[in-house]
N, CA, C and O of each residue as an XYZ file, in Angstrom:
280
protein
N     -28.055    -47.844    -31.538
C     -29.002    -47.567    -32.167
C     -30.037    -47.278    -31.194
O     -30.344    -48.145    -30.375
N     -30.762    -45.834    -31.202
C     -31.796    -45.236    -30.044
C     -33.089    -45.811    -30.887
O     -33.257    -45.792    -32.106
N     -34.214    -46.489    -29.534
C     -35.326    -46.107    -29.940
C     -35.821    -45.164    -29.425
O     -36.996    -45.405    -29.146
N     -35.407    -43.865    -29.060
C     -36.186    -43.163    -28.597
C     -36.747    -42.031    -29.859
O     -36.067    -41.774    -30.852
N     -37.829    -41.558    -29.644
C     -38.393    -40.311    -30.249
C     -37.573    -39.491    -31.220
O     -36.503    -39.020    -30.833
N     -37.957    -39.308    -32.330
C     -37.199    -38.267    -33.092
C     -38.160    -37.229    -33.496
O     -39.220    -37.435    -34.086
N     -37.603    -35.895    -33.057
C     -38.454    -34.932    -33.766
C     -38.782    -34.977    -35.189
O     -38.005    -35.748    -35.752
N     -39.521    -34.519    -35.892
C     -39.380    -34.237    -37.185
C     -40.233    -32.353    -37.146
O     -41.345    -31.838    -37.033
N     -39.093    -32.045    -37.288
C     -39.853    -30.224    -37.246
C     -40.177    -29.910    -38.817
O     -39.434    -30.204    -39.753
N     -41.306    -29.322    -38.900
C     -42.379    -28.944    -39.977
C     -41.520    -27.613    -40.238
O     -40.749    -27.017    -39.486
N     -41.932    -27.338    -41.623
C     -41.785    -25.828    -42.057
C     -42.544    -24.780    -41.875
O     -43.703    -24.754    -42.289
N     -41.914    -23.660    -41.151
C     -42.992    -22.696    -39.752
C     -43.353    -22.062    -41.287
O     -42.769    -22.019    -42.369
N     -44.875    -21.514    -40.660
C     -46.206    -21.080    -41.358
C     -45.637    -19.648    -40.800
O     -45.359    -19.442    -39.618
N     -45.508    -18.664    -41.898
C     -45.617    -17.114    -41.554
C     -47.538    -16.704    -40.848
O     -48.681    -17.043    -41.156
N     -46.857    -15.777    -39.759
C     -47.720    -15.382    -38.933
C     -49.212    -14.483    -39.907
O     -50.334    -14.338    -39.420
N     -48.859    -14.083    -41.082
C     -49.437    -13.377    -42.113
C     -49.282    -13.909    -43.209
O     -48.235    -13.638    -43.796
N     -50.020    -14.617    -43.705
C     -49.289    -15.266    -45.324
C     -49.728    -13.870    -46.125
O     -50.650    -13.072    -45.959
N     -48.571    -13.965    -47.119
C     -48.895    -12.788    -48.108
C     -49.590    -13.451    -49.832
O     -49.159    -14.306    -50.606
N     -50.653    -12.673    -49.858
C     -51.523    -13.225    -50.831
C     -51.007    -13.355    -52.153
O     -51.608    -14.090    -52.937
N     -49.508    -12.471    -52.680
C     -49.203    -12.569    -53.707
C     -48.315    -14.097    -53.740
O     -48.228    -14.711    -54.803
N     -47.951    -14.400    -53.014
C     -46.812    -15.729    -52.731
C     -47.529    -16.613    -51.819
O     -47.008    -16.719    -50.709
N     -48.660    -17.310    -52.034
C     -49.208    -18.118    -51.334
C     -48.395    -19.435    -51.060
O     -47.424    -19.858    -51.688
N     -48.965    -19.924    -50.080
C     -48.338    -21.590    -49.974
C     -48.873    -22.370    -50.437
O     -50.071    -22.582    -50.247
N     -47.656    -23.449    -51.662
C     -48.157    -23.963    -52.492
C     -49.446    -25.262    -51.782
O     -49.541    -25.303    -50.555
N     -49.952    -25.806    -52.262
C     -50.914    -27.008    -51.726
C     -50.170    -28.349    -52.040
O     -49.325    -28.142    -52.911
N     -50.194    -29.586    -51.649
C     -49.514    -30.959    -51.821
C     -50.587    -31.477    -52.987
O     -51.734    -31.773    -52.652
N     -50.292    -31.540    -53.932
C     -51.012    -32.869    -54.785
C     -50.718    -33.780    -54.521
O     -49.689    -34.059    -53.906
N     -51.742    -34.688    -55.007
C     -52.152    -36.023    -54.996
C     -51.279    -36.798    -55.725
O     -51.100    -36.390    -56.872
N     -50.754    -37.672    -55.445
C     -49.540    -38.585    -56.368
C     -50.534    -39.325    -57.638
O     -50.177    -39.451    -58.809
N     -51.628    -39.689    -57.156
C     -52.567    -39.995    -58.452
C     -52.738    -39.147    -59.468
O     -52.636    -39.504    -60.641
N     -53.096    -37.595    -58.990
C     -53.392    -36.485    -59.760
C     -52.084    -36.308    -60.782
O     -52.255    -36.114    -61.986
N     -50.686    -36.401    -60.144
C     -49.394    -35.891    -60.890
C     -49.426    -37.260    -61.565
O     -49.920    -37.093    -62.680
N     -49.245    -37.996    -61.454
C     -49.574    -39.684    -62.779
C     -50.216    -39.136    -63.504
O     -49.573    -38.824    -64.506
N     -51.291    -38.811    -63.527
C     -52.719    -39.002    -64.126
C     -52.056    -37.318    -65.129
O     -52.488    -37.187    -66.275
N     -51.297    -36.465    -64.702
C     -51.360    -35.417    -65.499
C     -49.773    -35.191    -66.776
O     -48.588    -35.279    -66.455
N     -50.160    -34.989    -67.744
C     -49.521    -35.256    -68.558
C     -48.041    -34.153    -68.521
O     -46.920    -34.426    -68.949
N     -48.457    -33.003    -67.929
C     -47.916    -31.897    -67.911
C     -46.868    -31.987    -66.419
O     -45.873    -31.317    -66.144
N     -47.315    -32.711    -65.903
C     -46.314    -33.149    -64.548
C     -45.141    -34.033    -64.458
O     -44.313    -34.070    -63.548
N     -45.194    -34.865    -65.721
C     -44.074    -36.075    -65.991
C     -42.526    -35.359    -65.357
O     -41.770    -36.319    -65.207
N     -42.191    -34.756    -65.165
C     -40.800    -33.918    -64.792
C     -40.868    -34.173    -63.405
O     -40.008    -34.698    -62.698
N     -42.395    -33.586    -62.975
C     -42.448    -33.621    -61.189
C     -41.912    -34.746    -60.700
O     -40.944    -34.963    -59.972
N     -43.304    -35.930    -61.619
C     -43.230    -37.026    -61.263
C     -41.807    -37.841    -61.362
O     -41.403    -38.828    -60.749
N     -41.293    -37.137    -62.244
C     -39.797    -38.314    -62.276
C     -38.823    -37.735    -61.358
O     -37.982    -38.413    -60.768
N     -38.967    -36.259    -61.227
C     -37.647    -35.999    -59.889
C     -38.404    -36.416    -58.544
O     -37.655    -36.687    -57.605
N     -39.500    -36.488    -58.361
C     -40.054    -36.864    -57.304
C     -39.683    -39.112    -56.735
O     -39.421    -39.703    -55.688
N     -39.917    -39.532    -58.275
C     -39.388    -40.785    -58.086
C     -37.850    -41.075    -57.930
O     -37.508    -42.160    -57.460
N     -36.904    -40.138    -58.308
C     -35.695    -39.802    -57.943
C     -35.259    -39.614    -56.595
O     -34.384    -40.290    -56.055
N     -35.854    -38.737    -56.100
C     -35.878    -38.231    -54.561
C     -36.319    -39.273    -53.565
O     -35.867    -39.274    -52.419
N     -37.231    -40.197    -54.005
C     -37.847    -41.152    -53.007
C     -36.666    -42.330    -53.176
O     -36.064    -42.647    -52.151
N     -36.400    -42.832    -54.136
C     -35.375    -43.484    -54.637
C     -33.945    -43.312    -53.582
O     -33.441    -44.160    -52.846
N     -33.591    -42.093    -53.795
C     -32.401    -41.657    -53.355
C     -32.472    -41.871    -51.430
O     -31.604    -42.369    -50.713
N     -33.915    -41.254    -50.996
C     -34.168    -41.239    -50.026
C     -34.004    -42.788    -49.249
O     -33.258    -43.036    -48.302
N     -34.825    -43.624    -49.868
C     -35.032    -44.785    -49.692
C     -33.527    -45.785    -49.616
O     -33.451    -46.831    -48.972
N     -32.483    -45.223    -50.372
C     -31.195    -46.009    -50.144
C     -30.239    -45.549    -49.523
O     -29.091    -45.975    -49.651
N     -30.704    -44.266    -48.481
C     -29.730    -44.307    -47.256
C     -29.740    -45.560    -46.401
O     -30.814    -46.127    -46.202
N     -28.928    -45.898    -46.029
C     -28.491    -46.681    -45.427
C     -27.643    -46.766    -43.616
O     -27.521    -47.608    -42.726
N     -27.368    -45.805    -43.783
C     -26.903    -45.856    -42.210
C     -27.952    -46.068    -40.976
O     -28.847    -45.302    -40.620
N     -27.602    -47.260    -40.459
C     -28.642    -47.523    -39.412
C     -28.274    -46.444    -37.879
O     -29.018    -46.548    -36.904
N     -27.511    -45.820    -37.865
C     -27.725    -45.017    -36.583
C     -28.150    -43.468    -36.903
O     -28.022    -42.592    -36.048
N     -28.736    -43.175    -38.385
C     -29.086    -42.018    -38.913
C     -30.750    -42.142    -38.835
O     -31.405    -42.792    -39.650
N     -31.411    -41.283    -37.526
C     -32.772    -41.144    -37.584
C     -33.328    -40.407    -38.670
O     -34.477    -40.013    -38.472
N     -32.862    -40.147    -39.657
C     -33.508    -39.436    -40.471
C     -33.589    -40.058    -41.750
O     -34.080    -39.435    -42.691
N     -33.119    -41.340    -41.900
C     -33.290    -42.230    -43.183
C     -34.842    -42.591    -43.389
O     -35.602    -42.528    -42.423
N     -35.317    -42.983    -44.699
C     -36.406    -43.435    -45.105
C     -37.009    -44.920    -44.017
O     -38.215    -44.787    -43.811
N     -36.682    -45.642    -43.637
C     -37.126    -46.746    -43.006
C     -37.235    -46.580    -41.324
O     -37.969    -47.200    -40.555
N     -36.309    -45.595    -41.049
C     -36.215    -45.338    -39.594
C     -38.046    -44.224    -39.582
O     -38.965    -44.622    -38.865
N     -38.147    -43.457    -40.106
C     -38.977    -42.295    -40.146
C     -40.642    -42.828    -40.666
O     -41.687    -42.257    -40.356
N     -40.494    -44.206    -41.621
C     -41.744    -44.702    -42.310
C     -41.764    -45.781    -41.063
O     -42.806    -46.435    -41.111
N     -41.033    -46.106    -40.113
C     -41.289    -47.333    -39.256
C     -41.511    -46.954    -37.748
O     -41.820    -47.675    -36.798
N     -41.285    -45.731    -37.809
C     -41.797    -45.307    -36.380
C     -43.130    -44.861    -36.242
O     -43.557    -44.523    -35.138
């Protein structure tokens, strides 16, 4: 297992944003939890986070605990 840094690549932003298709802002988790209309989003987020946290290959640099622990 390597202790060297592993770069996390971000989604590239367009040079000229399209006003017809703006980039959505990330919502605060507390706003999602308190919004009854967002219950499906909260459920999907928690399922995805659970799956991400269960990744257990210690050699994989993209597992939750490797990323969160760095």
